[in-house]
N, C-alpha and C positions, 0 to 999 in steps of 0.2 A: 504494500500500500504506500503510495506517495502522498505525503501531507504537505500542504503549503500554508504557512511558512514553516519549514522544518528541514534542517540539513543533517541532523544527527540525533541519536537517542540519548537521553530522553528528550523528546520533542518539547520545546518550551512553547506553551500556548498561553496567550495573554487574555485575561478576562476583558470582556467588552469588545472582543474582536471576533471575526468570522474565521473558522478553521475549515479548510477545503481539502478534500482527499479524492484520489482516483485509485480505483482497484482494477487492475488488469487480470483477467482470469479466463480460463477456457473450461466451460462446463463439459462434463463427460457425456451427458445425455441432453436431449431437448428440454428446455425450461419454458413452460407456458405462463407461469406466474412465480413470483418470489417474494419472500419476506426477509427484510433486513433485521439483524439482531446486533445489539451492542451491550457490552458488559464492562464494568470497571472492576478491577481487582485491587483491593487496598487492604494490606495487613492480612492477606489470606481470605478475605471476605469478598464474594462475588455479588455485585449489585447490578441489576438491570438498569440500563439507560433508556429512557423513553425517547425514541427518535421522532422528529417532527413529521416524517413521511416514511413509514416502514415498508410501504409497497415498493419493492425494487423496480417494478415496471412502470412506475409513475414517471411522467415526462421529465420531472425535475432531476432525476438520476441519469438521464441521457441514455437509457437502455431502450432498444427497440425489440420488445418481446413479441412473439416468442423467440427465445434464443436457440440457436442450433448447437447440438452437441459437437464438440471438436472444433468449434469456431471461436476465436478469441473475442472477448467483449470487454468493454470498459464501463465501469459504473462510477458516477460522480456523486459525492456527498458533501454537504455543507452543514456546518453546525455553529450556531452562535454560542460563544462562551459567555454565559451570564456573569455579571459582576458579583452576583450573590454566591457563585461557586466558591468552595473553599480552596485555598492555596495548598496543593499537595502533589506528591508523586504517586502515580498509579500505572497499572498496566491496563490497556484497553484491548478487549477482544471484540472483533467486528467480523460479522459473517452474514451469509445469505443461505436460506433454505428454499428448496423448490416447492412445487405444488404438492408433492408427496411428503414434505417434511424432511427430505434428505439434504444434507449439507452440500452446497454448491462450491463455496469457498469459506475459508476462515483465516483471518490474519490477526496477529497480535503485535502490539508495539507499546513502548513505554513513553509516558508523557509527564510533564511537570506543568501544572497550572500555576501561573504566576499573576500577581497584581499588575 
């Protein structure tokens, strides 16, 4: 996953700004619909992140569903980092499940949310 702005891990994300990411992936099978999932892992505790648009095939993510198995795709995601978020280091797990609930991709990266 490529995150902007970010050149190294942990990726420093600033409160009050927009974080943008692109995931390049190749599904093994055709994907007619998909659901995005995001979790934060802090001190061994996994917390679900509510995404503003969990439908992977929504136009905002720049995917043209259905996706063909074996064909590379690029998904875009944007997230506003609210000023109310705490300043901390954590691991983000971000992934997508297909119409049958099977994992299409899963990525993990470290971030540091700063004021």
